[in-house]
C-alpha positions in Angstrom: 0.0 0.0 0.0 2.9 2.4 0.7 4.2 2.1 -2.9 0.9 3.2 -4.5 1.4 5.8 -7.2 0.2 9.3 -6.5 -3.0 9.9 -8.5 -3.4 12.8 -11.0 -5.4 15.8 -9.8 -8.5 14.6 -11.8 -8.5 11.2 -10.1 -7.8 12.4 -6.6 -11.4 12.4 -5.4 -12.0 8.9 -6.8 -8.7 7.8 -5.2 -9.7 9.3 -1.8 -12.9 7.4 -1.9 -10.9 4.2 -2.0 -7.9 5.0 0.2 -7.3 6.4 3.6 -5.5 9.7 3.1 -2.9 8.7 5.6 -1.5 6.2 3.1 -0.7 8.8 0.5 3.0 9.3 0.1 4.1 12.7 1.5 4.9 15.3 -1.1 6.1 17.8 1.4 6.8 17.5 5.1 5.0 19.3 7.9 7.7 21.6 9.2 8.3 23.9 12.1 11.2 26.0 13.5 11.8 25.5 17.2 14.2 25.6 20.2 14.6 22.5 22.4 15.3 22.5 26.2 18.6 21.0 27.3 18.7 17.6 29.0 18.7 18.9 32.6 15.4 20.8 31.9 14.0 17.7 30.1 14.8 15.6 33.1 13.0 18.0 35.4 10.0 18.1 33.1 10.0 14.3 33.2 9.4 14.5 37.0 6.2 16.6 36.5 3.1 15.0 37.8 1.1 13.3 34.9 -2.1 12.0 36.3 -4.0 9.5 34.1 -7.1 11.3 32.8 -9.5 9.8 30.3 -9.2 11.6 26.9 -5.9 13.3 27.8 -2.6 12.4 26.0 0.6 13.6 27.6 3.5 14.5 25.4 6.9 13.0 26.1 10.6 13.9 26.3 11.3 13.7 22.6 8.3 16.0 21.9 9.2 18.9 24.3 10.1 22.0 22.4 9.0 25.6 21.9 7.8 26.3 18.3 8.9 29.7 17.0 7.1 29.3 13.6 4.8 26.5 12.4 5.2 26.3 8.6 2.9 23.3 7.9 3.4 21.7 4.5 6.6 23.2 3.1 9.9 22.2 1.4 12.8 22.0 3.7 15.2 23.4 1.0 13.2 26.5 0.7 13.3 27.0 4.5 17.0 26.4 4.6 17.6 28.9 1.8 15.5 31.6 3.6 17.7 31.1 6.7 21.0 31.0 5.0 23.4 33.2 7.0 20.9 33.6 9.8 22.5 35.0 13.0 19.8 35.1 15.6 20.5 36.0 19.2 20.6 33.4 21.9 17.7 33.9 24.4 17.0 33.0 28.0 13.8 31.0 28.0 11.7 31.1 31.1 9.3 28.2 31.5 6.3 28.4 33.9 5.4 29.3 36.5 2.6 26.7 36.1 0.7 24.8 33.5 -2.2 26.4 31.8 -4.7 25.9 28.9 -4.0 27.2 25.5 -7.4 27.1 23.9 -9.6 24.4 25.4 -7.7 21.3 24.3 -4.0 22.0 24.9 -2.1 22.0 28.2 1.1 24.1 28.1 3.9 25.7 30.1 4.3 29.3 29.1 7.7 30.0 27.6 8.9 33.6 27.9 11.9 35.3 26.4 11.6 34.2 22.8 9.6 37.0 21.3 12.5 38.8 19.5 13.9 35.5 18.1 10.4 34.4 16.9 10.0 37.8 15.1 13.3 37.4 13.4 12.4 33.8 12.2 9.0 35.0 11.1 10.5 37.8 9.0 12.8 35.4 7.2 10.1 32.7 6.6 6.8 34.6 6.2 6.4 33.6 2.5 7.0 29.9 3.2 4.4 27.3 4.1 1.2 28.5 5.7 0.9 32.1 6.6 2.2 33.1 10.1 -0.4 33.1 12.9 -2.2 36.5 12.9 -2.4 36.4 16.7 1.3 36.7 17.0 3.7 34.5 18.9 2.7 32.8 22.2 5.7 30.9 23.5 4.8 27.6 25.1 5.9 24.0 25.6 3.0 21.6 25.0 2.5 19.1 27.9 -0.7 17.4 26.9 -3.6 17.4 24.4 -7.3 16.5 25.2 -10.0 15.1 23.0 -12.5 17.5 24.5 -11.3 19.9 27.1 -8.3 20.1 29.4 -9.6 19.3 32.9 -9.1 21.8 35.7 -7.2 19.2 37.7 -4.1 19.5 35.5 -4.2 23.3 35.2 -1.8 25.0 37.6 0.8 22.3 37.9 3.8 24.2 39.3 7.0 24.2 37.2 9.7 26.8 36.6 12.9 26.6 34.7 15.3 28.7 32.7 17.5 27.7 29.9 19.6 29.3 27.2 18.2 28.7 23.6 21.5 28.3 21.8 20.2 26.6 18.6 17.3 27.1 16.2 16.1 23.9 14.6 14.2 23.0 11.5 12.0 20.0 12.4 9.8 17.7 10.4 6.7 16.2 12.0 5.0 13.0 11.2 1.6 12.4 12.8 0.9 9.0 14.4 -1.9 7.6 16.5 0.3 7.8 19.6 1.5 11.4 18.9 3.7 13.3 16.6 7.2 12.1 15.8 9.9 14.7 15.1 13.0 14.6 13.0 15.5 17.4 13.5 16.7 18.4 10.0 18.9 21.4 10.3 20.2 23.8 12.9 21.4 27.4 13.2 23.5 28.4 16.2 22.3 31.4 18.1 24.9 33.8 19.3 25.1 35.8 22.6 25.4 39.5 22.2 24.5 40.0 18.6 
């Protein structure tokens, strides 16, 4: 099933009637630009209480990051070209002080200190992938997603940490039933004092 040819545009509706769209070969990857916490912060996040709640899926160590720009379906070569020579400033990221809802179905830790870097990334990539979010940048690290609504029992879990964002990463995301899987494609060092 994975080696099925991609149908022509005129046959796509007929093809979709016969196949689950998840079996279509990927033409472009789902991409985003992000910073990742260092191992010591990841280890501390791993100690955060994660009660079992029906309909709530907790994210794990390999998924913890702060997205600066979600690009969606885009070509990695185009992103790399737009960031050629990029010299962003290293930033101190402040996580916390406690978990909160982002919308009704996502539990996050606020992540402060990345606004300037996110603006620089947005300026370099605004014509790539999906348009930047009109609401602007809201720094956060996703802890869990809910099928319906994040329950109040997990809102307000205390956690505070700081780390230096020293690298910007281009990441591809593959959706799976048990959560997204990420592949770090390229990195750009961030420099102190630029």
